[in-house]
C-alpha positions in Angstrom: 0.0 0.0 0.0 2.8 2.5 0.9 4.6 1.8 -2.3 1.5 2.5 -4.4 1.0 5.8 -2.6 4.6 6.8 -3.4 4.1 5.9 -7.0 1.0 8.1 -7.2 2.9 11.2 -6.2 5.7 10.2 -8.5 3.2 10.1 -11.4 1.7 13.4 -10.5 5.1 15.0 -10.3 6.0 13.5 -13.7 2.8 14.8 -15.3 3.5 18.3 -13.9 7.1 18.3 -15.2 6.0 17.0 -18.6 3.4 19.8 -18.8 6.0 22.5 -18.0 8.5 21.1 -20.5 5.7 20.9 -23.1 4.8 24.6 -22.6 8.4 25.7 -23.0 8.8 23.6 -26.2 5.7 25.0 -27.7 6.7 28.5 -26.7 10.1 28.2 -28.3 8.6 26.7 -31.5 6.2 29.7 -31.6 9.1 32.2 -31.3 11.0 30.4 -34.1 8.1 31.0 -36.5 8.4 34.8 -36.0 11.4 36.1 -38.0 13.9 37.9 -35.7 14.1 41.0 -37.9 10.3 41.5 -37.8 10.3 41.0 -34.1 13.0 43.6 -33.6 11.2 46.0 -36.0 8.0 45.7 -34.1 9.7 46.2 -30.7 11.5 49.3 -31.9 8.2 50.8 -33.2 6.6 50.1 -29.9 9.5 51.8 -28.0 9.2 54.8 -30.3 5.5 55.1 -29.7 6.1 54.9 -25.9 8.7 57.6 -26.1 6.3 59.9 -28.2 3.5 59.3 -25.7 5.5 60.5 -22.7 5.0 64.1 -21.8 
C-alpha cells in the first residue's frame, strides 16, 4: 500500500514536469516562427510610440 502511494505522487510530479516542458517547447517553437528581424522592428516601433507618448 505504501509503495502505491509513493508511485501516485511520482506520477503526479512527472505529469506536472511534462506539462511545464511541453509549454516551454511550444513557446520556443512559436518564437522560431516569428522572424527575428520582424520581431526587432515591431519592438523598436513600440518603443518609439512609448517615447512619443511620454509628456
